[in-house]
C-alpha positions in Angstrom: -120.0 134.4 94.4 -116.8 133.6 92.6 -113.5 132.5 94.0 -111.2 135.0 92.3 -109.4 138.2 93.3 -107.7 140.6 91.0 -104.4 142.3 91.8 -103.9 145.5 89.8 -102.5 149.0 90.1 -105.7 150.2 91.8 -105.3 147.9 94.8 -101.5 147.7 95.0 -101.2 149.3 98.4 -103.9 147.1 99.9 -101.3 144.4 100.0 -99.3 146.0 102.7 -96.0 148.0 102.8 -93.6 147.4 100.0 -91.2 145.1 101.8 -89.2 142.2 100.4 -91.9 139.8 101.6 -94.8 141.8 100.2 -93.3 141.3 96.7 -93.4 137.5 97.0 -96.0 135.5 95.1 -96.6 133.5 98.3 -97.6 136.6 100.2 -99.8 138.0 97.4 -101.5 134.6 97.2 -102.2 134.6 100.9 -103.6 138.1 101.0 -105.7 137.5 97.9 -107.2 134.4 99.4 -108.0 136.4 102.6 -109.8 138.9 100.3 -111.8 136.1 98.6 -112.9 134.8 102.0 -113.9 138.4 103.0 -116.4 138.4 100.1 -118.3 135.7 101.9 -118.2 137.3 105.4 -117.8 141.1 105.0 -117.9 141.8 108.7 -114.7 139.8 109.3 -111.2 140.7 108.4 -108.8 137.8 107.8 -105.2 138.6 108.8 -102.4 136.6 107.3 -99.1 135.7 108.9 -96.2 137.7 107.4 -93.2 136.5 109.4 -90.7 134.6 107.2 -88.2 133.5 109.8 -86.2 130.5 108.8 -87.9 127.2 109.7 -91.3 128.8 110.5 -93.2 126.6 108.1 -92.2 123.5 109.9 -93.5 125.0 113.2 -97.0 124.5 111.7 -98.1 128.2 111.8 -101.4 128.7 110.0 -101.6 131.2 107.2 -104.6 133.1 108.7 -103.7 133.7 112.3 -106.1 136.4 113.4 -109.7 137.5 112.8 -110.8 141.1 113.3 -114.5 141.3 114.0 -116.4 144.2 115.6 -113.1 146.0 116.2 -111.9 143.1 118.3 -108.8 141.0 117.3 -108.9 137.3 118.1 -107.2 134.1 117.2 -108.5 132.2 114.2 -110.6 129.1 115.3 -109.9 127.2 112.1 -106.4 126.2 110.8 -106.0 127.4 107.3 -102.9 126.6 105.1 -102.8 128.5 101.8 -100.8 126.6 99.2 -99.8 127.3 95.6 -101.0 125.2 92.7 -100.1 125.8 89.0 -101.1 124.5 85.7 -98.2 122.0 85.4 -98.7 120.5 88.9 -99.1 116.7 88.9 -99.5 116.0 92.6 -100.8 117.9 95.7 -100.2 117.2 99.3 -97.5 117.4 102.0 -94.6 115.5 103.5 -95.7 113.2 106.3 -93.6 115.3 108.6 -95.3 118.5 107.6 -98.8 117.0 108.0 -98.0 115.7 111.4 -96.6 119.1 112.5 -99.8 120.8 111.3 -102.0 118.4 113.1 -100.1 118.9 116.3 -100.2 122.7 115.9 -103.9 122.7 115.0 -105.0 120.6 118.0 -108.8 120.3 118.0 -109.2 122.9 115.2 -110.5 121.8 111.7 -107.7 121.9 109.1 -108.1 123.1 105.6 -105.6 123.4 102.8 -106.7 126.1 100.3 -105.0 125.6 96.9 -104.9 128.8 94.9 -103.3 129.8 91.6 -101.9 133.1 90.4 -102.2 134.0 86.7 -101.2 137.0 84.6 -101.4 138.1 81.0 -98.0 138.2 79.4 -96.3 140.4 76.8 -95.5 138.5 73.6 -96.2 135.2 75.4 -93.1 135.7 77.5 -93.8 134.5 81.1 -90.9 136.6 82.4 -92.9 139.8 81.8 -95.3 138.8 84.5 -92.9 138.5 87.3 -94.8 140.0 90.2 -91.9 142.0 91.6 -91.2 143.5 88.2 -94.9 144.4 87.6 -95.1 146.0 91.1 -91.9 148.0 90.5 -93.2 149.2 87.1 -96.1 150.8 88.9 -93.9 152.9 91.2 -91.0 153.5 88.9 -90.2 157.2 88.2 -89.8 157.1 84.4 -88.0 160.4 84.4 -85.1 158.7 86.2 -85.4 155.1 84.9 -87.3 152.8 82.6 -85.7 149.5 83.6 -89.0 148.0 84.7 -91.1 149.2 81.8 -90.4 145.9 79.9 -92.7 144.2 82.4 -96.5 143.9 81.9 -98.8 146.3 83.7 -99.9 144.8 87.0 -102.6 142.2 86.1 -102.6 139.2 88.4 -105.6 137.1 89.3 -105.8 134.7 92.2 -108.2 131.9 92.1 -109.1 129.3 94.7 -108.9 126.0 92.7 -109.9 123.5 95.4 -109.9 123.0 99.1 -108.7 119.9 100.8 -109.5 119.2 104.5 -107.2 117.1 106.6 -109.9 114.4 106.5 -109.9 114.5 102.7 -106.1 114.2 102.6 -106.1 111.2 104.9 -108.9 109.5 103.0 -107.9 110.0 99.4 -104.1 110.4 99.5 -101.5 107.7 98.8 -98.4 107.3 100.9 -95.4 107.7 98.7 -92.5 106.6 100.9 -89.0 107.7 100.9 -87.0 106.1 98.1 -90.1 105.6 95.9 -90.4 107.2 92.5 -92.7 110.1 91.5 -94.8 109.4 88.4 -96.4 111.2 85.6 -100.2 111.5 86.1 -101.2 112.0 82.5 -101.0 108.3 81.9 -102.6 107.9 78.4 -101.3 109.9 75.4 -102.9 109.6 72.0 -100.7 108.2 69.3 -100.9 107.8 65.5 -102.1 104.5 64.0 -99.0 104.4 61.7 -96.9 103.9 64.8 -98.1 100.3 64.9 -99.5 99.4 61.5 -97.3 100.7 58.7 -98.1 99.7 55.1 -96.2 96.4 55.4 -97.9 95.2 58.5 -97.0 95.4 62.2 -93.8 97.1 63.3 -90.9 94.7 64.0 -90.3 96.2 67.5 -93.8 95.1 68.6 -93.3 92.1 70.9 -96.9 90.9 71.3 -100.5 91.9 70.8 -103.3 90.7 73.2 -106.9 91.3 72.3 -109.7 91.7 74.9 -113.4 91.7 73.9 -116.0 93.1 76.3 -113.5 93.0 79.1 -114.6 94.1 82.6 -112.2 93.3 85.4 -108.9 94.5 87.0 -105.6 94.4 85.1 -102.0 95.2 86.0 -100.4 97.3 83.3 -96.6 97.2 82.9 -94.2 100.1 82.5 -92.2 97.9 80.1 -91.8 94.2 79.8 -91.7 92.6 83.2 -91.1 96.0 84.9 -93.7 97.1 87.5 -93.8 100.1 90.0 -92.7 99.7 93.6 -96.2 99.1 94.8 -98.9 97.0 93.2 -101.6 99.6 93.7 -99.9 102.0 91.3 -100.4 99.7 88.3 -103.7 98.0 89.1 -106.6 99.3 86.9 -110.2 98.5 86.6 -110.8 98.2 82.9 -114.1 98.1 80.9 -114.3 97.8 77.1 -112.8 96.0 74.0 -109.2 96.7 73.2 -105.8 95.4 72.2 -102.7 95.7 74.4 -99.7 96.2 72.3 -96.4 95.5 74.0 -93.0 97.0 72.9 -89.9 96.5 74.9 -90.0 99.9 76.6 -93.7 100.8 76.4 -97.3 99.5 76.5 -99.9 100.8 74.1 -103.7 100.4 73.9 -105.7 100.2 70.7 -109.4 100.9 71.5 -111.9 98.7 69.7 -114.6 100.5 71.7 -114.7 103.3 74.2 -112.5 102.1 77.1 -112.9 103.1 80.8 -109.9 102.7 83.1 -109.8 103.6 86.8 -107.0 103.5 89.4 -107.3 104.4 93.1 -104.2 106.7 92.9 -104.5 108.3 89.5 -108.2 108.5 89.0 -110.3 107.5 85.9 -109.6 107.8 82.2 -112.0 107.6 79.2 -110.3 106.4 76.0 -112.1 106.8 72.7 -113.0 104.0 70.3 -110.7 103.7 67.3 -107.8 105.6 69.0 -104.3 104.5 70.0 -102.8 105.5 73.3 -99.5 105.0 75.0 -99.4 104.0 78.7 -97.2 106.7 80.1 -96.4 105.5 83.6 -93.1 107.4 83.5 -91.1 108.9 86.4 -91.0 112.7 86.7 -87.9 114.9 87.0 -84.1 114.3 86.8 -84.1 112.6 90.2 -87.5 111.1 90.7 -86.5 109.3 94.0 -88.3 110.9 97.0 -86.2 112.0 99.9 -89.0 111.9 102.5 -92.2 110.2 103.2 -95.0 112.0 101.4 -98.8 112.1 101.4 -100.0 112.9 97.8 -103.2 113.0 95.7 -103.0 113.2 91.9 -104.2 116.7 91.0 -106.3 115.3 88.1 -108.0 113.0 90.7 -108.8 115.9 93.0 -111.0 117.6 90.3 -112.7 114.2 89.7 -113.4 113.8 93.4 -114.9 117.2 93.5 -117.0 116.5 90.4 -118.3 113.3 91.9 -119.1 114.9 95.2 -116.5 112.9 97.2 -114.7 116.1 98.0 -116.9 119.2 98.5 -116.9 122.1 96.0 -114.6 124.9 97.1 -117.6 127.4 97.3 -119.2 125.2 100.0 -116.0 124.8 102.0 -115.3 128.5 101.9 -118.7 129.2 103.4 -117.9 126.7 106.2 -114.5 128.3 106.8 -115.7 131.9 107.1 -118.6 130.8 109.3 -116.4 128.9 111.8 -113.1 130.7 111.7 
């Protein structure tokens, strides 16, 4: 059974009355996830929380609050938080404050954070045409009176559960990014052209030094730039295996792979670099203001998929089965 749910003109009204809240992506995502769960346990109806009073999130309310079963309404016995994840996300997780609030609210209940994406087909590759509010209004617009919403795509959204993180997973695999620390790029190695380092007349003048390592298999601390390291040592310590050259410029470190090179970091996950290729080490900060304002508990999104692939975090299909059984 798959972990997707389509939202289209045929099931528009299944998502509740057309209120301001029902137009939101957040609400559509929650209802779609509840429908995916219902595929696994058809005799249960999963009822999501709709109240959007200010500050509610920090009160630790679950996103699935009630279960309707055999015409009886009862409280959910599992704490489910439904969160958005998109293609460009680098990190997943919570602030420390949010996580503590959820744990207090859940009490003895198991906690699961379901990360789900919403995707739609655009018109002329314009993402604005898939605004959910616009697509919904297009379906109910009286074209005899107005065509203002006809520029939007026909309603075609698909919700997919990407992965599910339990509170135990978050505690085990996350890294504490404390207030004042930087947020970093997670795509750390970007392939570069050979001519960037070896022009026709030799090595570029801005290359400060080149160190060669043959059949290396040990840990290594990689620099952001000359003598500049991240706030915590764990961020830049890598297990490295292979033969390669480290090429140091003033503002960047590069790797020339003399063989396939494997690198692994406890925060960013593992990377496989190909023999004969050049890569930049892109441990750059993210955003205009990368300084964190709160204490955070994050896992690199790339690493989440790796943890699922290696069995350290369970596949979402198995976790869904557990949720619908115990909720």
